[in-house]
C-alpha positions in Angstrom: 55.5 47.8 82.2 58.0 48.9 84.8 59.4 46.8 87.5 60.3 48.0 91.0 64.0 48.1 91.8 65.4 47.9 95.3 68.9 47.9 96.7 70.6 46.0 99.5 71.5 47.9 102.6 75.2 48.9 102.6 75.4 49.5 98.9 74.8 53.2 99.4 77.4 53.7 102.1 81.2 53.8 102.2 82.5 50.3 102.8 84.3 49.7 106.1 87.5 47.7 105.6 86.6 47.2 101.9 83.9 44.8 102.8 81.6 43.8 99.9 78.5 43.3 102.1 77.9 45.0 105.5 75.2 46.5 107.6 75.7 50.3 107.3 76.5 52.2 110.5 74.2 55.1 109.3 71.5 52.9 108.0 68.9 55.6 108.4 70.5 57.9 105.8 70.4 55.1 103.2 66.7 55.3 103.1 66.8 58.9 102.0 69.6 58.3 99.5 67.6 55.4 98.0 64.6 57.6 97.6 66.6 60.4 96.1 68.2 58.0 93.6 64.9 56.6 92.5 65.0 53.2 94.1 61.7 51.7 95.1 62.9 50.0 98.3 65.6 48.6 100.4 66.4 45.0 101.2 67.2 44.8 104.9 70.5 43.1 105.7 71.0 40.8 108.7 74.7 40.5 108.8 76.7 38.5 111.3 78.2 41.1 113.6 75.0 43.1 114.2 72.9 40.0 114.7 75.3 38.5 117.2 75.9 41.6 119.2 72.2 42.6 119.2 72.7 45.9 117.4 70.6 45.1 114.3 67.5 47.3 114.8 65.1 44.4 114.0 66.1 42.8 117.3 64.5 45.4 119.5 61.1 47.0 119.6 62.6 50.5 119.7 64.7 49.6 116.6 61.7 48.4 114.8 59.8 51.6 115.6 62.6 53.6 114.1 62.5 51.4 111.0 58.8 52.0 110.7 59.2 55.8 111.0 62.0 55.9 108.4 60.4 53.7 105.8 57.1 55.4 105.9 58.6 58.7 104.9 61.1 57.4 102.3 61.2 53.9 100.7 59.8 50.7 102.1 61.8 47.7 103.3 60.9 45.2 100.6 62.6 42.0 101.9 65.2 40.7 104.3 68.6 39.2 103.4 69.6 36.7 106.1 73.2 36.8 105.2 74.4 35.8 108.7 73.3 32.3 107.8 76.6 32.1 105.8 78.3 31.5 109.2 76.2 28.4 109.8 76.7 25.2 107.9 73.0 24.5 107.2 74.1 21.3 105.4 75.1 19.8 108.7 72.7 17.6 110.6 74.2 19.0 113.8 73.9 22.8 113.1 73.4 24.8 116.2 69.8 25.9 116.7 68.8 28.7 114.4 65.0 28.5 115.0 64.7 31.5 117.3 66.8 33.7 115.1 64.9 32.7 112.0 61.6 33.2 113.7 62.5 36.8 114.6 63.6 37.5 111.0 60.4 35.9 109.6 58.2 38.0 111.9 60.1 41.2 110.8 59.8 40.1 107.2 56.0 39.9 107.6 56.1 43.7 108.0 58.0 44.3 104.7 56.5 45.0 101.3 57.3 41.7 99.6 57.3 39.6 102.8 60.4 37.7 101.8 63.5 36.3 103.6 66.5 35.5 101.5 68.7 32.6 102.7 72.0 32.2 100.9 73.0 28.7 100.1 76.2 29.7 98.4 79.9 28.9 98.3 80.9 26.6 101.2 77.2 26.4 102.2 75.9 25.2 98.9 74.5 21.7 99.2 76.5 19.4 96.9 75.0 16.0 97.8 71.5 14.6 98.4 72.5 14.1 102.1 73.4 17.8 102.4 70.1 18.9 100.7 68.2 16.7 103.3 70.1 18.3 106.1 69.2 21.8 104.9 65.6 20.7 104.5 65.5 19.3 108.1 67.2 22.4 109.5 64.7 24.8 107.9 61.4 23.1 107.4 60.5 23.5 111.0 59.7 27.2 110.2 57.3 26.4 107.3 54.2 26.6 109.5 55.3 30.1 110.7 56.0 31.1 107.1 52.6 30.0 106.1 50.9 31.7 109.1 52.7 35.0 108.4 52.5 34.9 104.6 56.3 35.1 104.3 58.3 33.4 101.6 61.7 31.8 102.4 63.7 32.2 99.2 67.0 30.5 98.6 69.9 32.2 96.7 72.0 29.4 95.5 74.3 28.0 92.9 72.4 24.8 92.6 71.6 23.7 89.0 68.0 24.4 88.0 66.8 20.8 87.9 68.3 20.0 91.3 67.0 23.2 92.8 63.4 22.6 91.6 63.4 19.1 93.2 64.9 20.6 96.4 62.3 23.3 96.7 59.5 20.7 96.1 60.7 18.8 99.2 59.5 21.6 101.4 55.9 21.0 100.3 55.0 24.7 100.7 54.3 27.5 98.3 56.1 29.8 100.9 59.5 28.3 100.0 61.1 29.4 96.7 64.0 30.8 94.8 65.7 34.2 95.0 67.3 34.6 91.6 70.4 36.7 91.8 71.2 37.8 88.2 74.9 38.6 89.0 75.7 35.4 90.8 73.8 33.2 88.3 75.7 34.9 85.4 79.0 34.3 87.1 78.1 30.6 87.5 77.4 30.4 83.8 73.6 29.8 84.1 71.3 31.0 81.3 
């Protein structure tokens, strides 16, 4: 049995300013590089600068048309990494409104192969208390009906312990909310 392997945008381009994660300026060429290297897909990256200044192609109909053209002749977009959420404190009950942004990303994710949106709950954004878990739940569960209507899974990448994470996921009461298991991060946290 073989498993498909995709790569996150930016991993096939030179890094500006030695950044670890970034939206590549020449994102179109990464699709061809991914195909030539034998990858089965690309995970689309929604990084802070491009989401805020409106240059991420998923934010415009012309950008989405270009994405469609490119992915149909190379490799598919398999999922979306909503990394720009790292700038928000989703653990806060007073987080600025993210619904419109998240809705746009969910609608784009509905056009991807695996229909998945990764939301990082890492580092300073990792919920450490029950109150913080409840705040994240309250900030994100408003989009559950849209997830269910579009058939998109909202998957958390997190450093929460397995037992805590399972209980947290159950609070959403939806099969469209799950876990995005990052092998590298989980190994660095000492998880089995």
